[in-house]
PDB file of N, H, CA, C and O in Angstrom:
ATOM      1  N   MET A   1      87.765  79.557  90.472  1.00  0.00           N
ATOM      2  CA  MET A   1      88.119  80.433  91.566  1.00  0.00           C
ATOM      3  C   MET A   1      86.987  81.421  91.773  1.00  0.00           C
ATOM      4  O   MET A   1      86.117  81.581  90.918  1.00  0.00           O
ATOM      5  N   PHE A   2      87.012  82.063  92.894  1.00  0.00           N
ATOM      6  H   PHE A   2      87.720  81.932  93.589  1.00  0.00           H
ATOM      7  CA  PHE A   2      86.053  83.119  93.198  1.00  0.00           C
ATOM      8  C   PHE A   2      86.842  84.416  93.314  1.00  0.00           C
ATOM      9  O   PHE A   2      87.762  84.519  94.125  1.00  0.00           O
ATOM     10  N   LEU A   3      86.484  85.396  92.509  1.00  0.00           N
ATOM     11  H   LEU A   3      85.737  85.312  91.850  1.00  0.00           H
ATOM     12  CA  LEU A   3      87.186  86.669  92.494  1.00  0.00           C
ATOM     13  C   LEU A   3      86.230  87.759  92.954  1.00  0.00           C
ATOM     14  O   LEU A   3      85.237  88.057  92.290  1.00  0.00           O
ATOM     15  N   ASN A   4      86.545  88.345  94.095  1.00  0.00           N
ATOM     16  H   ASN A   4      87.352  88.103  94.634  1.00  0.00           H
ATOM     17  CA  ASN A   4      85.684  89.372  94.704  1.00  0.00           C
ATOM     18  C   ASN A   4      84.242  88.896  94.805  1.00  0.00           C
ATOM     19  O   ASN A   4      83.306  89.636  94.505  1.00  0.00           O
ATOM     20  N   GLY A   5      84.078  87.641  95.235  1.00  0.00           N
ATOM     21  H   GLY A   5      84.838  87.039  95.479  1.00  0.00           H
ATOM     22  CA  GLY A   5      82.761  87.078  95.498  1.00  0.00           C
ATOM     23  C   GLY A   5      82.049  86.471  94.305  1.00  0.00           C
ATOM     24  O   GLY A   5      80.966  85.908  94.462  1.00  0.00           O
ATOM     25  N   LYS A   6      82.634  86.571  93.102  1.00  0.00           N
ATOM     26  H   LYS A   6      83.514  87.029  92.975  1.00  0.00           H
ATOM     27  CA  LYS A   6      81.990  86.032  91.903  1.00  0.00           C
ATOM     28  C   LYS A   6      82.795  84.860  91.360  1.00  0.00           C
ATOM     29  O   LYS A   6      84.019  84.932  91.248  1.00  0.00           O
ATOM     30  N   GLU A   7      82.091  83.773  91.021  1.00  0.00           N
ATOM     31  H   GLU A   7      81.096  83.715  91.112  1.00  0.00           H
ATOM     32  CA  GLU A   7      82.776  82.609  90.459  1.00  0.00           C
ATOM     33  C   GLU A   7      83.315  82.961  89.079  1.00  0.00           C
ATOM     34  O   GLU A   7      82.596  83.498  88.236  1.00  0.00           O
ATOM     35  N   THR A   8      84.584  82.653  88.862  1.00  0.00           N
ATOM     36  H   THR A   8      85.168  82.217  89.547  1.00  0.00           H
ATOM     37  CA  THR A   8      85.279  82.976  87.623  1.00  0.00           C
ATOM     38  C   THR A   8      86.090  81.765  87.193  1.00  0.00           C
ATOM     39  O   THR A   8      86.713  81.099  88.020  1.00  0.00           O
ATOM     40  N   ASP A   9      86.079  81.483  85.889  1.00  0.00           N
ATOM     41  H   ASP A   9      85.573  82.025  85.218  1.00  0.00           H
ATOM     42  CA  ASP A   9      86.885  80.372  85.382  1.00  0.00           C
ATOM     43  C   ASP A   9      88.347  80.776  85.340  1.00  0.00           C
ATOM     44  O   ASP A   9      88.690  81.898  84.968  1.00  0.00           O
ATOM     45  N   LEU A  10      89.196  79.844  85.726  1.00  0.00           N
ATOM     46  H   LEU A  10      88.917  78.933  86.029  1.00  0.00           H
ATOM     47  CA  LEU A  10      90.638  80.048  85.694  1.00  0.00           C
ATOM     48  C   LEU A  10      91.170  79.226  84.533  1.00  0.00           C
ATOM     49  O   LEU A  10      91.162  77.996  84.586  1.00  0.00           O
ATOM     50  N   GLU A  11      91.638  79.904  83.471  1.00  0.00           N
ATOM     51  H   GLU A  11      91.645  80.903  83.428  1.00  0.00           H
ATOM     52  CA  GLU A  11      92.063  79.195  82.271  1.00  0.00           C
ATOM     53  C   GLU A  11      93.339  78.393  82.479  1.00  0.00           C
ATOM     54  O   GLU A  11      93.544  77.372  81.823  1.00  0.00           O
ATOM     55  N   LYS A  12      94.198  78.846  83.386  1.00  0.00           N
ATOM     56  H   LYS A  12      94.031  79.675  83.919  1.00  0.00           H
ATOM     57  CA  LYS A  12      95.428  78.138  83.735  1.00  0.00           C
ATOM     58  C   LYS A  12      95.881  78.649  85.093  1.00  0.00           C
ATOM     59  O   LYS A  12      95.349  79.635  85.604  1.00  0.00           O
ATOM     60  N   SER A  13      96.846  77.987  85.664  1.00  0.00           N
ATOM     61  H   SER A  13      97.277  77.186  85.249  1.00  0.00           H
ATOM     62  CA  SER A  13      97.386  78.462  86.936  1.00  0.00           C
ATOM     63  C   SER A  13      98.085  79.801  86.713  1.00  0.00           C
ATOM     64  O   SER A  13      98.900  79.946  85.802  1.00  0.00           O
ATOM     65  N   LEU A  14      97.758  80.759  87.544  1.00  0.00           N
ATOM     66  H   LEU A  14      97.096  80.641  88.284  1.00  0.00           H
ATOM     67  CA  LEU A  14      98.346  82.091  87.460  1.00  0.00           C
ATOM     68  C   LEU A  14      98.899  82.493  88.814  1.00  0.00           C
ATOM     69  O   LEU A  14      98.417  82.041  89.853  1.00  0.00           O
ATOM     70  N   THR A  15      99.907  83.340  88.795  1.00  0.00           N
ATOM     71  H   THR A  15     100.299  83.706  87.951  1.00  0.00           H
ATOM     72  CA  THR A  15     100.325  83.980  90.035  1.00  0.00           C
ATOM     73  C   THR A  15      99.423  85.197  90.235  1.00  0.00           C
ATOM     74  O   THR A  15      98.728  85.626  89.314  1.00  0.00           O
ATOM     75  N   ILE A  16      99.443  85.737  91.426  1.00  0.00           N
ATOM     76  H   ILE A  16     100.007  85.389  92.175  1.00  0.00           H
ATOM     77  CA  ILE A  16      98.668  86.950  91.680  1.00  0.00           C
ATOM     78  C   ILE A  16      99.150  88.061  90.753  1.00  0.00           C
ATOM     79  O   ILE A  16      98.340  88.815  90.213  1.00  0.00           O
ATOM     80  N   GLN A  17     100.459  88.165  90.568  1.00  0.00           N
ATOM     81  H   GLN A  17     101.116  87.553  91.007  1.00  0.00           H
ATOM     82  CA  GLN A  17     101.037  89.180  89.681  1.00  0.00           C
ATOM     83  C   GLN A  17     100.467  89.053  88.265  1.00  0.00           C
ATOM     84  O   GLN A  17     100.102  90.057  87.654  1.00  0.00           O
ATOM     85  N   GLU A  18     100.391  87.828  87.743  1.00  0.00           N
ATOM     86  H   GLU A  18     100.687  87.012  88.240  1.00  0.00           H
ATOM     87  CA  GLU A  18      99.857  87.597  86.394  1.00  0.00           C
ATOM     88  C   GLU A  18      98.373  87.950  86.317  1.00  0.00           C
ATOM     89  O   GLU A  18      97.919  88.525  85.328  1.00  0.00           O
ATOM     90  N   LEU A  19      97.621  87.606  87.356  1.00  0.00           N
ATOM     91  H   LEU A  19      97.989  87.139  88.160  1.00  0.00           H
ATOM     92  CA  LEU A  19      96.195  87.927  87.384  1.00  0.00           C
ATOM     93  C   LEU A  19      95.981  89.438  87.369  1.00  0.00           C
ATOM     94  O   LEU A  19      95.137  89.942  86.628  1.00  0.00           O
ATOM     95  N   LEU A  20      96.741  90.155  88.184  1.00  0.00           N
ATOM     96  H   LEU A  20      97.426  89.746  88.786  1.00  0.00           H
ATOM     97  CA  LEU A  20      96.610  91.608  88.228  1.00  0.00           C
ATOM     98  C   LEU A  20      96.970  92.230  86.878  1.00  0.00           C
ATOM     99  O   LEU A  20      96.297  93.153  86.419  1.00  0.00           O
ATOM    100  N   LYS A  21      98.025  91.728  86.246  1.00  0.00           N
ATOM    101  H   LYS A  21      98.572  90.978  86.619  1.00  0.00           H
ATOM    102  CA  LYS A  21      98.426  92.237  84.930  1.00  0.00           C
ATOM    103  C   LYS A  21      97.310  92.004  83.916  1.00  0.00           C
ATOM    104  O   LYS A  21      96.987  92.889  83.123  1.00  0.00           O
ATOM    105  N   LYS A  22      96.725  90.811  83.944  1.00  0.00           N
ATOM    106  H   LYS A  22      96.987  90.091  84.588  1.00  0.00           H
ATOM    107  CA  LYS A  22      95.627  90.471  83.032  1.00  0.00           C
ATOM    108  C   LYS A  22      94.434  91.406  83.249  1.00  0.00           C
ATOM    109  O   LYS A  22      93.732  91.758  82.301  1.00  0.00           O
ATOM    110  N   MET A  23      94.216  91.802  84.498  1.00  0.00           N
ATOM    111  H   MET A  23      94.786  91.517  85.268  1.00  0.00           H
ATOM    112  CA  MET A  23      93.097  92.693  84.835  1.00  0.00           C
ATOM    113  C   MET A  23      93.468  94.172  84.689  1.00  0.00           C
ATOM    114  O   MET A  23      92.641  95.050  84.936  1.00  0.00           O
ATOM    115  N   GLN A  24      94.718  94.442  84.286  1.00  0.00           N
ATOM    116  H   GLN A  24      95.389  93.728  84.085  1.00  0.00           H
ATOM    117  CA  GLN A  24      95.241  95.801  84.122  1.00  0.00           C
ATOM    118  C   GLN A  24      95.161  96.596  85.425  1.00  0.00           C
ATOM    119  O   GLN A  24      94.738  97.752  85.446  1.00  0.00           O
ATOM    120  N   ILE A  25      95.580  95.941  86.510  1.00  0.00           N
ATOM    121  H   ILE A  25      95.923  95.002  86.492  1.00  0.00           H
ATOM    122  CA  ILE A  25      95.602  96.559  87.835  1.00  0.00           C
ATOM    123  C   ILE A  25      97.052  96.672  88.288  1.00  0.00           C
ATOM    124  O   ILE A  25      97.808  95.704  88.212  1.00  0.00           O
ATOM    125  N   LYS A  26      97.437  97.853  88.759  1.00  0.00           N
ATOM    126  H   LYS A  26      96.822  98.639  88.821  1.00  0.00           H
ATOM    127  CA  LYS A  26      98.792  98.065  89.261  1.00  0.00           C
ATOM    128  C   LYS A  26      98.925  97.403  90.631  1.00  0.00           C
ATOM    129  O   LYS A  26      98.161  97.720  91.542  1.00  0.00           O
ATOM    130  N   PRO A  27      99.881  96.492  90.789  1.00  0.00           N
ATOM    131  CA  PRO A  27     100.031  95.766  92.055  1.00  0.00           C
ATOM    132  C   PRO A  27     100.289  96.669  93.258  1.00  0.00           C
ATOM    133  O   PRO A  27      99.895  96.340  94.377  1.00  0.00           O
ATOM    134  N   GLU A  28     100.942  97.796  93.036  1.00  0.00           N
ATOM    135  H   GLU A  28     101.262  98.064  92.127  1.00  0.00           H
ATOM    136  CA  GLU A  28     101.254  98.683  94.160  1.00  0.00           C
ATOM    137  C   GLU A  28     100.027  99.428  94.679  1.00  0.00           C
ATOM    138  O   GLU A  28     100.097 100.116  95.698  1.00  0.00           O
ATOM    139  N   MET A  29      98.900  99.289  93.973  1.00  0.00           N
ATOM    140  H   MET A  29      98.843  98.731  93.146  1.00  0.00           H
ATOM    141  CA  MET A  29      97.680  99.993  94.366  1.00  0.00           C
ATOM    142  C   MET A  29      96.625  99.075  94.985  1.00  0.00           C
ATOM    143  O   MET A  29      95.483  99.494  95.175  1.00  0.00           O
ATOM    144  N   VAL A  30      96.994  97.823  95.303  1.00  0.00           N
ATOM    145  H   VAL A  30      97.922  97.483  95.149  1.00  0.00           H
ATOM    146  CA  VAL A  30      96.001  96.886  95.827  1.00  0.00           C
ATOM    147  C   VAL A  30      96.535  96.092  97.015  1.00  0.00           C
ATOM    148  O   VAL A  30      97.741  95.979  97.234  1.00  0.00           O
ATOM    149  N   ALA A  31      95.596  95.557  97.761  1.00  0.00           N
ATOM    150  H   ALA A  31      94.616  95.650  97.584  1.00  0.00           H
ATOM    151  CA  ALA A  31      95.873  94.518  98.753  1.00  0.00           C
ATOM    152  C   ALA A  31      95.156  93.276  98.237  1.00  0.00           C
ATOM    153  O   ALA A  31      94.092  93.379  97.627  1.00  0.00           O
ATOM    154  N   CYS A  32      95.733  92.112  98.477  1.00  0.00           N
ATOM    155  H   CYS A  32      96.598  92.028  98.972  1.00  0.00           H
ATOM    156  CA  CYS A  32      95.151  90.882  97.957  1.00  0.00           C
ATOM    157  C   CYS A  32      95.041  89.846  99.077  1.00  0.00           C
ATOM    158  O   CYS A  32      95.972  89.631  99.855  1.00  0.00           O
ATOM    159  N   GLU A  33      93.871  89.218  99.126  1.00  0.00           N
ATOM    160  H   GLU A  33      93.116  89.393  98.495  1.00  0.00           H
ATOM    161  CA  GLU A  33      93.588  88.186 100.121  1.00  0.00           C
ATOM    162  C   GLU A  33      93.203  86.910  99.371  1.00  0.00           C
ATOM    163  O   GLU A  33      92.374  86.945  98.461  1.00  0.00           O
ATOM    164  N   VAL A  34      93.801  85.798  99.754  1.00  0.00           N
ATOM    165  H   VAL A  34      94.474  85.770 100.493  1.00  0.00           H
ATOM    166  CA  VAL A  34      93.460  84.503  99.166  1.00  0.00           C
ATOM    167  C   VAL A  34      93.062  83.568 100.302  1.00  0.00           C
ATOM    168  O   VAL A  34      93.841  83.318 101.222  1.00  0.00           O
ATOM    169  N   ASN A  35      91.836  83.059 100.223  1.00  0.00           N
ATOM    170  H   ASN A  35      91.203  83.263  99.476  1.00  0.00           H
ATOM    171  CA  ASN A  35      91.316  82.146 101.249  1.00  0.00           C
ATOM    172  C   ASN A  35      91.487  82.716 102.658  1.00  0.00           C
ATOM    173  O   ASN A  35      91.939  82.028 103.574  1.00  0.00           O
ATOM    174  N   LEU A  36      91.116  83.986 102.806  1.00  0.00           N
ATOM    175  H   LEU A  36      90.750  84.544 102.062  1.00  0.00           H
ATOM    176  CA  LEU A  36      91.129  84.714 104.084  1.00  0.00           C
ATOM    177  C   LEU A  36      92.527  85.021 104.611  1.00  0.00           C
ATOM    178  O   LEU A  36      92.676  85.382 105.778  1.00  0.00           O
ATOM    179  N   LYS A  37      93.561  84.884 103.766  1.00  0.00           N
ATOM    180  H   LYS A  37      93.440  84.591 102.818  1.00  0.00           H
ATOM    181  CA  LYS A  37      94.929  85.189 104.177  1.00  0.00           C
ATOM    182  C   LYS A  37      95.455  86.337 103.319  1.00  0.00           C
ATOM    183  O   LYS A  37      95.430  86.262 102.091  1.00  0.00           O
ATOM    184  N   ILE A  38      95.933  87.404 103.974  1.00  0.00           N
ATOM    185  H   ILE A  38      95.953  87.465 104.972  1.00  0.00           H
ATOM    186  CA  ILE A  38      96.525  88.528 103.251  1.00  0.00           C
ATOM    187  C   ILE A  38      97.861  88.073 102.669  1.00  0.00           C
ATOM    188  O   ILE A  38      98.697  87.499 103.368  1.00  0.00           O
ATOM    189  N   ILE A  39      98.046  88.339 101.377  1.00  0.00           N
ATOM    190  H   ILE A  39      97.367  88.805 100.809  1.00  0.00           H
ATOM    191  CA  ILE A  39      99.288  87.971 100.701  1.00  0.00           C
ATOM    192  C   ILE A  39     100.162  89.218 100.603  1.00  0.00           C
ATOM    193  O   ILE A  39      99.709  90.266 100.141  1.00  0.00           O
ATOM    194  N   LYS A  40     101.408  89.101 101.037  1.00  0.00           N
ATOM    195  H   LYS A  40     101.776  88.250 101.412  1.00  0.00           H
ATOM    196  CA  LYS A  40     102.331  90.233 100.970  1.00  0.00           C
ATOM    197  C   LYS A  40     102.586  90.586  99.511  1.00  0.00           C
ATOM    198  O   LYS A  40     102.690  89.705  98.658  1.00  0.00           O
ATOM    199  N   ARG A  41     102.684  91.870  99.238  1.00  0.00           N
ATOM    200  H   ARG A  41     102.600  92.585  99.931  1.00  0.00           H
ATOM    201  CA  ARG A  41     102.947  92.338  97.879  1.00  0.00           C
ATOM    202  C   ARG A  41     104.236  91.717  97.331  1.00  0.00           C
ATOM    203  O   ARG A  41     104.326  91.437  96.135  1.00  0.00           O
ATOM    204  N   SER A  42     105.213  91.505  98.181  1.00  0.00           N
ATOM    205  H   SER A  42     105.139  91.732  99.152  1.00  0.00           H
ATOM    206  CA  SER A  42     106.482  90.904  97.746  1.00  0.00           C
ATOM    207  C   SER A  42     106.318  89.448  97.308  1.00  0.00           C
ATOM    208  O   SER A  42     107.220  88.888  96.684  1.00  0.00           O
ATOM    209  N   GLU A  43     105.177  88.829  97.627  1.00  0.00           N
ATOM    210  H   GLU A  43     104.444  89.284  98.133  1.00  0.00           H
ATOM    211  CA  GLU A  43     104.918  87.435  97.250  1.00  0.00           C
ATOM    212  C   GLU A  43     103.988  87.309  96.039  1.00  0.00           C
ATOM    213  O   GLU A  43     103.703  86.195  95.600  1.00  0.00           O
ATOM    214  N   PHE A  44     103.511  88.432  95.493  1.00  0.00           N
ATOM    215  H   PHE A  44     103.742  89.337  95.850  1.00  0.00           H
ATOM    216  CA  PHE A  44     102.561  88.388  94.377  1.00  0.00           C
ATOM    217  C   PHE A  44     103.102  87.595  93.185  1.00  0.00           C
ATOM    218  O   PHE A  44     102.343  86.890  92.520  1.00  0.00           O
ATOM    219  N   ASN A  45     104.404  87.704  92.907  1.00  0.00           N
ATOM    220  H   ASN A  45     105.020  88.277  93.446  1.00  0.00           H
ATOM    221  CA  ASN A  45     104.954  87.013  91.735  1.00  0.00           C
ATOM    222  C   ASN A  45     105.280  85.546  92.007  1.00  0.00           C
ATOM    223  O   ASN A  45     105.691  84.831  91.093  1.00  0.00           O
ATOM    224  N   GLN A  46     105.106  85.086  93.239  1.00  0.00           N
ATOM    225  H   GLN A  46     104.772  85.666  93.982  1.00  0.00           H
ATOM    226  CA  GLN A  46     105.394  83.695  93.595  1.00  0.00           C
ATOM    227  C   GLN A  46     104.146  82.917  93.989  1.00  0.00           C
ATOM    228  O   GLN A  46     104.119  81.692  93.873  1.00  0.00           O
ATOM    229  N   PHE A  47     103.120  83.609  94.452  1.00  0.00           N
ATOM    230  H   PHE A  47     103.142  84.604  94.547  1.00  0.00           H
ATOM    231  CA  PHE A  47     101.924  82.946  94.974  1.00  0.00           C
ATOM    232  C   PHE A  47     101.027  82.517  93.819  1.00  0.00           C
ATOM    233  O   PHE A  47     100.501  83.361  93.094  1.00  0.00           O
ATOM    234  N   THR A  48     100.850  81.207  93.645  1.00  0.00           N
ATOM    235  H   THR A  48     101.277  80.522  94.235  1.00  0.00           H
ATOM    236  CA  THR A  48     100.040  80.673  92.553  1.00  0.00           C
ATOM    237  C   THR A  48      98.604  80.450  93.012  1.00  0.00           C
ATOM    238  O   THR A  48      98.350  79.865  94.064  1.00  0.00           O
ATOM    239  N   ILE A  49      97.680  80.930  92.198  1.00  0.00           N
ATOM    240  H   ILE A  49      97.887  81.406  91.343  1.00  0.00           H
ATOM    241  CA  ILE A  49      96.250  80.783  92.460  1.00  0.00           C
ATOM    242  C   ILE A  49      95.800  79.429  91.940  1.00  0.00           C
ATOM    243  O   ILE A  49      96.189  79.021  90.846  1.00  0.00           O
ATOM    244  N   SER A  50      94.986  78.732  92.716  1.00  0.00           N
ATOM    245  H   SER A  50      94.670  79.064  93.605  1.00  0.00           H
ATOM    246  CA  SER A  50      94.468  77.422  92.324  1.00  0.00           C
ATOM    247  C   SER A  50      92.965  77.500  92.108  1.00  0.00           C
ATOM    248  O   SER A  50      92.293  78.379  92.647  1.00  0.00           O
ATOM    249  N   GLU A  51      92.445  76.570  91.313  1.00  0.00           N
ATOM    250  H   GLU A  51      92.991  75.856  90.875  1.00  0.00           H
ATOM    251  CA  GLU A  51      91.001  76.478  91.107  1.00  0.00           C
ATOM    252  C   GLU A  51      90.339  76.273  92.467  1.00  0.00           C
ATOM    253  O   GLU A  51      90.798  75.458  93.268  1.00  0.00           O
ATOM    254  N   GLY A  52      89.279  76.999  92.724  1.00  0.00           N
ATOM    255  H   GLY A  52      88.906  77.661  92.074  1.00  0.00           H
ATOM    256  CA  GLY A  52      88.572  76.894  93.994  1.00  0.00           C
ATOM    257  C   GLY A  52      88.998  77.920  95.030  1.00  0.00           C
ATOM    258  O   GLY A  52      88.337  78.071  96.057  1.00  0.00           O
ATOM    259  N   ASP A  53      90.106  78.636  94.773  1.00  0.00           N
ATOM    260  H   ASP A  53      90.644  78.513  93.939  1.00  0.00           H
ATOM    261  CA  ASP A  53      90.545  79.675  95.706  1.00  0.00           C
ATOM    262  C   ASP A  53      89.551  80.830  95.729  1.00  0.00           C
ATOM    263  O   ASP A  53      88.886  81.121  94.735  1.00  0.00           O
ATOM    264  N   HIS A  54      89.467  81.474  96.876  1.00  0.00           N
ATOM    265  H   HIS A  54      90.007  81.238  97.683  1.00  0.00           H
ATOM    266  CA  HIS A  54      88.636  82.669  97.043  1.00  0.00           C
ATOM    267  C   HIS A  54      89.580  83.862  97.145  1.00  0.00           C
ATOM    268  O   HIS A  54      90.355  83.971  98.095  1.00  0.00           O
ATOM    269  N   ILE A  55      89.510  84.751  96.163  1.00  0.00           N
ATOM    270  H   ILE A  55      88.880  84.663  95.391  1.00  0.00           H
ATOM    271  CA  ILE A  55      90.430  85.875  96.059  1.00  0.00           C
ATOM    272  C   ILE A  55      89.659  87.178  96.196  1.00  0.00           C
ATOM    273  O   ILE A  55      88.627  87.380  95.557  1.00  0.00           O
ATOM    274  N   GLU A  56      90.176  88.048  97.033  1.00  0.00           N
ATOM    275  H   GLU A  56      91.015  87.884  97.552  1.00  0.00           H
ATOM    276  CA  GLU A  56      89.614  89.391  97.176  1.00  0.00           C
ATOM    277  C   GLU A  56      90.721  90.380  96.836  1.00  0.00           C
ATOM    278  O   GLU A  56      91.807  90.332  97.413  1.00  0.00           O
ATOM    279  N   ILE A  57      90.438  91.278  95.895  1.00  0.00           N
ATOM    280  H   ILE A  57      89.555  91.317  95.427  1.00  0.00           H
ATOM    281  CA  ILE A  57      91.378  92.326  95.517  1.00  0.00           C
ATOM    282  C   ILE A  57      90.775  93.652  95.953  1.00  0.00           C
ATOM    283  O   ILE A  57      89.685  94.027  95.521  1.00  0.00           O
ATOM    284  N   LEU A  58      91.493  94.348  96.808  1.00  0.00           N
ATOM    285  H   LEU A  58      92.378  94.043  97.160  1.00  0.00           H
ATOM    286  CA  LEU A  58      91.020  95.622  97.353  1.00  0.00           C
ATOM    287  C   LEU A  58      91.892  96.741  96.814  1.00  0.00           C
ATOM    288  O   LEU A  58      93.096  96.768  97.070  1.00  0.00           O
ATOM    289  N   GLN A  59      91.295  97.667  96.066  1.00  0.00           N
ATOM    290  H   GLN A  59      90.317  97.645  95.858  1.00  0.00           H
ATOM    291  CA  GLN A  59      92.046  98.777  95.500  1.00  0.00           C
ATOM    292  C   GLN A  59      92.093  99.938  96.473  1.00  0.00           C
ATOM    293  O   GLN A  59      91.107 100.259  97.137  1.00  0.00           O
ATOM    294  N   MET A  60      93.268 100.564  96.544  1.00  0.00           N
ATOM    295  H   MET A  60      94.069 100.303  96.005  1.00  0.00           H
ATOM    296  CA  MET A  60      93.461 101.721  97.407  1.00  0.00           C
ATOM    297  C   MET A  60      92.955 102.962  96.672  1.00  0.00           C
ATOM    298  O   MET A  60      93.288 103.188  95.509  1.00  0.00           O
ATOM    299  N   ILE A  61      92.156 103.750  97.361  1.00  0.00           N
ATOM    300  H   ILE A  61      91.886 103.567  98.306  1.00  0.00           H
ATOM    301  CA  ILE A  61      91.601 104.966  96.779  1.00  0.00           C
ATOM    302  C   ILE A  61      91.907 106.126  97.716  1.00  0.00           C
ATOM    303  O   ILE A  61      91.594 106.077  98.906  1.00  0.00           O
ATOM    304  N   GLY A  62      92.515 107.155  97.174  1.00  0.00           N
ATOM    305  H   GLY A  62      92.769 107.194  96.207  1.00  0.00           H
ATOM    306  CA  GLY A  62      92.832 108.337  97.967  1.00  0.00           C
ATOM    307  C   GLY A  62      91.595 109.187  98.213  1.00  0.00           C
ATOM    308  O   GLY A  62      90.635 109.153  97.443  1.00  0.00           O
ATOM    309  N   GLY A  63      91.635 109.919  99.257  1.00  0.00           N
ATOM    310  H   GLY A  63      92.414 109.947  99.882  1.00  0.00           H
ATOM    311  CA  GLY A  63      90.505 110.791  99.570  1.00  0.00           C
ATOM    312  C   GLY A  63      90.892 111.765 100.664  1.00  0.00           C
ATOM    313  O   GLY A  63      92.041 111.821 101.100  1.00  0.00           O
ATOM    314  N   GLY A  64      89.942 112.498 101.079  1.00  0.00           N
ATOM    315  H   GLY A  64      89.008 112.453 100.724  1.00  0.00           H
ATOM    316  CA  GLY A  64      90.290 113.414 102.138  1.00  0.00           C
ATOM    317  C   GLY A  64      89.129 114.153 102.700  1.00  0.00           C
ATOM    318  O   GLY A  64      89.296 114.965 103.610  1.00  0.00           O
TER     319      GLY A  64
END
């Protein structure tokens, strides 16, 4: 898979929720895109990532 533009090995099929947990990222603080499609946060625990997928994880940062 490609994660934020970098090729990364996928040890097994993971859901987006599992990937975020592995990366220690809070799901409520990110937007996730797989193969140019925005995935709803409510689907993170159901959407399975496949080898070859292009994943972009965008973290929300407060500012002012």
